[in-house]
ZAMARBA-77491 format. One record per residue (C-alpha): z, x, y; residue in one letter; residue number from 1. Coordinates in nm, 3 decimals. Each point is the difference from the previous one (the first is absolute). Example, Ala and Ser with C-alpha at 12.3 -4.5 7.8 and 13.67 -1.06 7.14 Angstrom:
2
ATOM        Z        X        Y  resn  resi
ATOM    0.780    1.230   -0.450     a     1
ATOM   -0.066    0.137    0.344     s     2
This chain:
308
ATOM        Z        X        Y  resn  resi
ATOM    5.596    8.631    1.781     m     1
ATOM   -0.345   -0.052    0.150     l     2
ATOM   -0.256    0.117   -0.256     q     3
ATOM   -0.323    0.180    0.082     e     4
ATOM   -0.199   -0.287   -0.146     q     5
ATOM    0.171   -0.247    0.236     e     6
ATOM   -0.072    0.222    0.300     l     7
ATOM   -0.366    0.032   -0.100     q     8
ATOM   -0.029   -0.374   -0.048     e     9
ATOM    0.146   -0.060    0.347     a    10
ATOM   -0.239    0.254    0.153     f    11
ATOM   -0.299   -0.174   -0.153     e    12
ATOM    0.092   -0.365    0.057     h    13
ATOM    0.201   -0.010    0.324     l    14
ATOM   -0.198    0.026    0.322     h    15
ATOM    0.186   -0.117    0.312     t    16
ATOM    0.328    0.088    0.167     i    17
ATOM    0.121   -0.347   -0.100     g    18
ATOM   -0.092    0.068   -0.364     d    19
ATOM    0.207    0.316   -0.001     f    20
ATOM    0.293   -0.161    0.180     l    21
ATOM    0.019   -0.274   -0.263     r    22
ATOM   -0.040    0.245   -0.290     w    23
ATOM    0.250    0.248    0.145     a    24
ATOM    0.266   -0.271    0.044     e    25
ATOM   -0.057   -0.118   -0.356     s    26
ATOM    0.036    0.351   -0.140     q    27
ATOM    0.313    0.075    0.204     l    28
ATOM    0.158   -0.319   -0.134     r    29
ATOM   -0.118    0.062   -0.356     k    30
ATOM    0.151    0.350   -0.005     h    31
ATOM    0.322   -0.110    0.174     d    32
ATOM    0.009    0.271    0.264     v    33
ATOM    0.322    0.022    0.199     f    34
ATOM   -0.018   -0.132    0.357     l    35
ATOM    0.236    0.091    0.280     g    36
ATOM   -0.144    0.315    0.156     h    37
ATOM   -0.148   -0.174    0.300     g    38
ATOM   -0.134   -0.321   -0.153     t    39
ATOM    0.164   -0.294   -0.173     d    40
ATOM   -0.304   -0.176   -0.149     s    41
ATOM   -0.285    0.103   -0.229     y    42
ATOM   -0.245   -0.139    0.254     n    43
ATOM    0.127    0.233    0.272     d    44
ATOM    0.001    0.291   -0.245     e    45
ATOM   -0.365   -0.066   -0.090     a    46
ATOM   -0.095   -0.032    0.368     l    47
ATOM    0.166    0.331    0.087     a    48
ATOM   -0.181    0.187   -0.279     l    49
ATOM   -0.345   -0.156    0.026     v    50
ATOM   -0.028    0.003    0.379     l    51
ATOM    0.126    0.358    0.020     h    52
ATOM   -0.260    0.111   -0.255     a    53
ATOM   -0.283   -0.142    0.212     v    54
ATOM    0.149    0.125    0.330     h    55
ATOM    0.084   -0.339    0.144     l    56
ATOM    0.324   -0.097    0.179     p    57
ATOM    0.252   -0.223   -0.174     w    58
ATOM   -0.079   -0.281    0.248     n    59
ATOM   -0.378    0.010   -0.046     a    60
ATOM   -0.174   -0.334    0.054     n    61
ATOM   -0.005   -0.183   -0.338     p    62
ATOM   -0.365   -0.089    0.058     r    63
ATOM   -0.082    0.359   -0.092     i    64
ATOM    0.132   -0.058   -0.354     y    65
ATOM   -0.337   -0.150   -0.094     a    66
ATOM   -0.185    0.326    0.071     t    67
ATOM   -0.131    0.205   -0.292     r    68
ATOM    0.126    0.347   -0.075     l    69
ATOM   -0.198    0.316   -0.070     v    70
ATOM    0.075    0.202   -0.318     p    71
ATOM    0.213    0.263    0.175     t    72
ATOM    0.224   -0.274    0.144     e    73
ATOM    0.040   -0.161   -0.341     k    74
ATOM    0.093    0.338   -0.148     t    75
ATOM    0.260    0.060    0.272     a    76
ATOM    0.164   -0.339   -0.057     i    77
ATOM    0.015    0.045   -0.377     l    78
ATOM    0.145    0.351    0.031     a    79
ATOM    0.284   -0.129    0.220     l    80
ATOM    0.073   -0.290   -0.233     l    81
ATOM    0.006    0.231   -0.304     a    82
ATOM    0.256    0.223    0.169     k    83
ATOM    0.208   -0.296    0.112     r    84
ATOM    0.007   -0.160   -0.344     i    85
ATOM   -0.024    0.289   -0.247     n    86
ATOM    0.211    0.255    0.187     e    87
ATOM    0.222   -0.252    0.185     r    88
ATOM   -0.055    0.179    0.333     v    89
ATOM    0.131   -0.223    0.282     p    90
ATOM   -0.275   -0.130    0.227     t    91
ATOM    0.123    0.170    0.323     p    92
ATOM   -0.035    0.340   -0.172     y    93
ATOM   -0.359   -0.089   -0.090     l    94
ATOM   -0.090   -0.122    0.349     t    95
ATOM    0.237    0.248    0.174     q    96
ATOM    0.099   -0.270    0.245     e    97
ATOM    0.283   -0.248    0.036     v    98
ATOM    0.111   -0.231    0.282     w    99
ATOM    0.358   -0.017    0.124     f   100
ATOM    0.121   -0.195    0.307     c   101
ATOM   -0.364   -0.081    0.076     g   102
ATOM   -0.093    0.369    0.015     l   103
ATOM   -0.223    0.203   -0.237     p   104
ATOM    0.137    0.310   -0.174     f   105
ATOM   -0.148    0.271   -0.216     y   106
ATOM    0.175    0.042   -0.336     v   107
ATOM   -0.047    0.207   -0.313     d   108
ATOM    0.215    0.096   -0.298     e   109
ATOM    0.214    0.232    0.213     r   110
ATOM    0.181   -0.300    0.148     v   111
ATOM    0.150   -0.333   -0.099     l   112
ATOM   -0.228   -0.295    0.077     i   113
ATOM    0.144   -0.185    0.305     p   114
ATOM    0.136   -0.345   -0.089     r   115
ATOM    0.341   -0.018    0.168     s   116
ATOM    0.135   -0.335    0.122     p   117
ATOM    0.143    0.196    0.294     l   118
ATOM   -0.339   -0.063    0.159     g   119
ATOM    0.128   -0.343    0.104     e   120
ATOM    0.288    0.153    0.195     l   121
ATOM   -0.232    0.252    0.165     i   122
ATOM   -0.246   -0.266    0.112     e   123
ATOM    0.291   -0.193    0.154     q   124
ATOM    0.115    0.310    0.190     g   125
ATOM    0.323   -0.013   -0.205     f   126
ATOM    0.103   -0.306    0.201     s   127
ATOM    0.271   -0.109    0.052     p   128
ATOM    0.182    0.309   -0.121     w   129
ATOM   -0.178    0.237    0.237     l   130
ATOM    0.059   -0.180    0.333     p   131
ATOM   -0.271    0.172    0.207     d   132
ATOM   -0.289    0.143   -0.204     p   133
ATOM   -0.172    0.114    0.321     n   134
ATOM    0.267    0.251    0.103     r   135
ATOM   -0.027    0.369   -0.072     a   136
ATOM    0.110    0.046   -0.360     l   137
ATOM    0.042    0.285   -0.245     r   138
ATOM   -0.093   -0.126   -0.345     v   139
ATOM   -0.002    0.159   -0.346     l   140
ATOM   -0.205   -0.098   -0.303     d   141
ATOM    0.174    0.174   -0.290     l   142
ATOM   -0.203    0.048   -0.321     c   143
ATOM   -0.316   -0.069    0.198     t   144
ATOM   -0.263    0.058   -0.270     g   145
ATOM   -0.334   -0.109    0.147     s   146
ATOM    0.163   -0.048    0.340     g   147
ATOM   -0.078   -0.372    0.005     c   148
ATOM    0.348   -0.109    0.108     i   149
ATOM    0.025    0.271    0.268     a   150
ATOM   -0.342   -0.084    0.142     i   151
ATOM    0.059   -0.376   -0.011     a   152
ATOM    0.330    0.048    0.183     m   153
ATOM   -0.174    0.208    0.266     a   154
ATOM   -0.238   -0.292    0.056     h   155
ATOM    0.276   -0.262    0.003     a   156
ATOM    0.240    0.202    0.219     l   157
ATOM   -0.234    0.122    0.276     p   158
ATOM    0.245    0.238    0.170     n   159
ATOM    0.137    0.156   -0.315     s   160
ATOM   -0.020    0.355   -0.131     i   161
ATOM   -0.005   -0.003   -0.380     v   162
ATOM    0.093    0.279   -0.240     d   163
ATOM   -0.140   -0.034   -0.353     a   164
ATOM    0.182    0.201   -0.268     i   165
ATOM   -0.101    0.060   -0.360     d   166
ATOM    0.098    0.254   -0.265     i   167
ATOM   -0.357    0.020   -0.136     s   168
ATOM   -0.246    0.229    0.177     a   169
ATOM   -0.284   -0.188   -0.172     d   170
ATOM    0.124   -0.334    0.132     a   171
ATOM    0.045    0.143    0.347     l   172
ATOM   -0.362    0.119    0.001     a   173
ATOM   -0.107   -0.362   -0.053     v   174
ATOM    0.240   -0.110    0.274     c   175
ATOM   -0.158    0.249    0.240     e   176
ATOM   -0.347   -0.137   -0.080     l   177
ATOM    0.117   -0.351    0.084     n   178
ATOM    0.176    0.107    0.319     v   179
ATOM   -0.324    0.163    0.117     a   180
ATOM   -0.206   -0.303   -0.107     q   181
ATOM    0.216   -0.221    0.222     h   182
ATOM    0.004    0.249    0.290     g   183
ATOM    0.380    0.026    0.004     l   184
ATOM    0.047    0.378   -0.011     e   185
ATOM    0.203   -0.015    0.322     d   186
ATOM    0.242   -0.267   -0.128     r   187
ATOM    0.032    0.034   -0.380     v   188
ATOM    0.121    0.334   -0.134     f   189
ATOM   -0.015    0.075   -0.375     p   190
ATOM    0.283    0.228   -0.116     l   191
ATOM    0.036    0.168   -0.339     l   192
ATOM    0.351   -0.006   -0.142     g   193
ATOM    0.252   -0.135   -0.249     d   194
ATOM    0.157   -0.319    0.135     g   195
ATOM    0.158    0.040    0.341     l   196
ATOM    0.020    0.380   -0.023     s   197
ATOM   -0.278    0.056    0.256     v   198
ATOM    0.096   -0.281    0.241     a   199
ATOM    0.103    0.143    0.336     q   200
ATOM    0.061   -0.317    0.197     e   201
ATOM    0.228   -0.299    0.016     r   202
ATOM   -0.216   -0.303   -0.056     y   203
ATOM    0.025   -0.356    0.127     h   204
ATOM   -0.158   -0.115   -0.326     l   205
ATOM   -0.032    0.158   -0.343     i   206
ATOM   -0.226   -0.181   -0.246     v   207
ATOM   -0.014    0.122   -0.358     c   208
ATOM   -0.204   -0.114   -0.299     n   209
ATOM    0.140    0.254   -0.248     p   210
ATOM   -0.047    0.046   -0.373     p   211
ATOM    0.206   -0.278   -0.158     y   212
ATOM   -0.127   -0.068   -0.353     v   213
ATOM    0.270    0.037   -0.264     d   214
ATOM   -0.051    0.184   -0.329     a   215
ATOM   -0.040   -0.314   -0.212     e   216
ATOM   -0.256   -0.151    0.233     e   217
ATOM   -0.193    0.329    0.018     m   218
ATOM   -0.040   -0.010   -0.378     s   219
ATOM   -0.174   -0.340    0.006     r   220
ATOM   -0.213    0.009    0.315     l   221
ATOM   -0.362   -0.121   -0.037     p   222
ATOM   -0.259    0.270   -0.069     d   223
ATOM   -0.125   -0.016    0.359     e   224
ATOM    0.324    0.164    0.118     y   225
ATOM   -0.074    0.315   -0.202     v   226
ATOM   -0.253    0.090    0.270     h   227
ATOM    0.264   -0.011    0.276     e   228
ATOM    0.221    0.303    0.069     p   229
ATOM    0.319   -0.026   -0.206     e   230
ATOM    0.185    0.177    0.280     l   231
ATOM   -0.053   -0.308    0.218     a   232
ATOM    0.125   -0.243   -0.265     l   233
ATOM    0.281    0.132   -0.220     a   234
ATOM    0.355    0.039    0.131     s   235
ATOM    0.242    0.054   -0.287     g   236
ATOM    0.159   -0.227   -0.256     d   237
ATOM    0.074   -0.288    0.238     d   238
ATOM   -0.272    0.068    0.259     g   239
ATOM    0.248    0.094    0.273     l   240
ATOM    0.013    0.382   -0.003     d   241
ATOM   -0.187    0.030    0.330     f   242
ATOM    0.169   -0.302    0.158     t   243
ATOM    0.349    0.140   -0.072     r   244
ATOM   -0.086    0.325    0.176     q   245
ATOM   -0.149   -0.185    0.296     l   246
ATOM    0.299   -0.231    0.052     l   247
ATOM    0.241    0.292   -0.017     a   248
ATOM   -0.176    0.208    0.267     t   249
ATOM   -0.204   -0.219    0.234     c   250
ATOM    0.269   -0.056    0.266     t   251
ATOM   -0.065    0.355    0.119     d   252
ATOM   -0.355   -0.106    0.087     y   253
ATOM    0.051   -0.342    0.162     l   254
ATOM    0.086   -0.091    0.357     t   255
ATOM    0.314   -0.209    0.049     e   256
ATOM   -0.215   -0.311    0.036     d   257
ATOM   -0.231    0.112   -0.281     g   258
ATOM   -0.122   -0.195   -0.303     l   259
ATOM   -0.070    0.106   -0.357     l   260
ATOM   -0.250   -0.206   -0.201     i   261
ATOM   -0.056    0.087   -0.367     v   262
ATOM   -0.218   -0.153   -0.269     e   263
ATOM    0.143    0.018   -0.352     v   264
ATOM   -0.216   -0.267   -0.163     g   265
ATOM    0.123   -0.134   -0.331     y   266
ATOM    0.283    0.255    0.003     s   267
ATOM    0.183   -0.218    0.252     w   268
ATOM    0.252   -0.132   -0.260     p   269
ATOM    0.100    0.363   -0.064     a   270
ATOM    0.066    0.042    0.374     v   271
ATOM    0.223   -0.308    0.008     v   272
ATOM    0.184    0.118   -0.311     a   273
ATOM    0.050    0.354    0.137     a   274
ATOM    0.137   -0.112    0.339     w   275
ATOM    0.130   -0.357   -0.036     p   276
ATOM    0.215    0.029    0.312     e   277
ATOM   -0.289    0.091    0.233     v   278
ATOM   -0.156   -0.289    0.202     p   279
ATOM   -0.366    0.090   -0.051     f   280
ATOM   -0.242   -0.222    0.188     l   281
ATOM   -0.270   -0.088   -0.256     w   282
ATOM   -0.331   -0.107    0.150     f   283
ATOM   -0.190   -0.307   -0.114     e   284
ATOM   -0.377    0.047    0.014     f   285
ATOM   -0.241   -0.284    0.066     e   286
ATOM   -0.286    0.167   -0.189     h   287
ATOM    0.190    0.117   -0.307     g   288
ATOM    0.199    0.306   -0.093     g   289
ATOM    0.371    0.063   -0.018     e   290
ATOM    0.264    0.268   -0.001     g   291
ATOM    0.003    0.132    0.357     a   292
ATOM    0.325    0.031    0.193     f   293
ATOM    0.124    0.099    0.345     m   294
ATOM    0.321    0.165    0.117     l   295
ATOM    0.099    0.092    0.353     t   296
ATOM    0.139    0.337    0.098     y   297
ATOM    0.340   -0.162    0.051     q   298
ATOM   -0.003   -0.148   -0.350     q   299
ATOM   -0.102    0.333   -0.150     l   300
ATOM    0.293    0.165    0.175     v   301
ATOM    0.241   -0.275   -0.102     e   302
ATOM   -0.093    0.028   -0.368     y   303
ATOM   -0.060    0.376   -0.004     s   304
ATOM    0.278    0.057   -0.255     s   305
ATOM   -0.174   -0.233   -0.246     a   306
ATOM   -0.332    0.181    0.045     f   307
ATOM    0.148    0.348   -0.031     s   308
């Protein structure tokens, strides 16, 4: 834990942005904070916190690091670092911003922090599985949270209409903020409901990043995860409660040439064990991440007895 004496010492003896970047990285390392909510290095974590505190963009010219800070800026930096280290609040909740598919999103503790490897598929327009990403498409982002996947898909699929469903009214309020921020009110439609219960269309593509953390894993998650909504993480003993329901019902909401893409993360062995006969297509991601599969409408129909 960062002590008051250490904070006072830093306030008195550190003067430039560069000083605080070096000290912040050292303290983050020393206190072994968990990374993975938007950054994968202590350097990037320090940059995000320090530059946000002094109202500079993440890509500010490094030459500015030599500039001296005024007392109020020092105080702001130290307050953020104390929260990050002592309370284990993830950085995106402190800055209320995260980037996904090259786009900025507002986040707070009402939603999961975006970090899905599905971003790679979105940026590729789901090629080659979606033959023509420029055609008129009806798309669903199920368990939308902040709306990042829905909004990124609207950008990547320029002629798509995207529904964004979530069971949490709080999460949907954040989604609506992001939809407005990106000016997509006429193409992305947040819907409040439990699973597919409020879907009224047949979709060419359903993408779902559901809760998938099993009970054992929930019990040993790093402290940072305590700040994220449990509703968006936990899904029963084996992590598949939501996925089972989805696989059993989604054919009623897909077109005959439709695709279902689901992220189950490190619960993927449980999926294979539950349905060993099903030919899931498991994606390989260039930038890390695992546990996302695809099934076609025809496959879902063929193996419907297994899913039911």
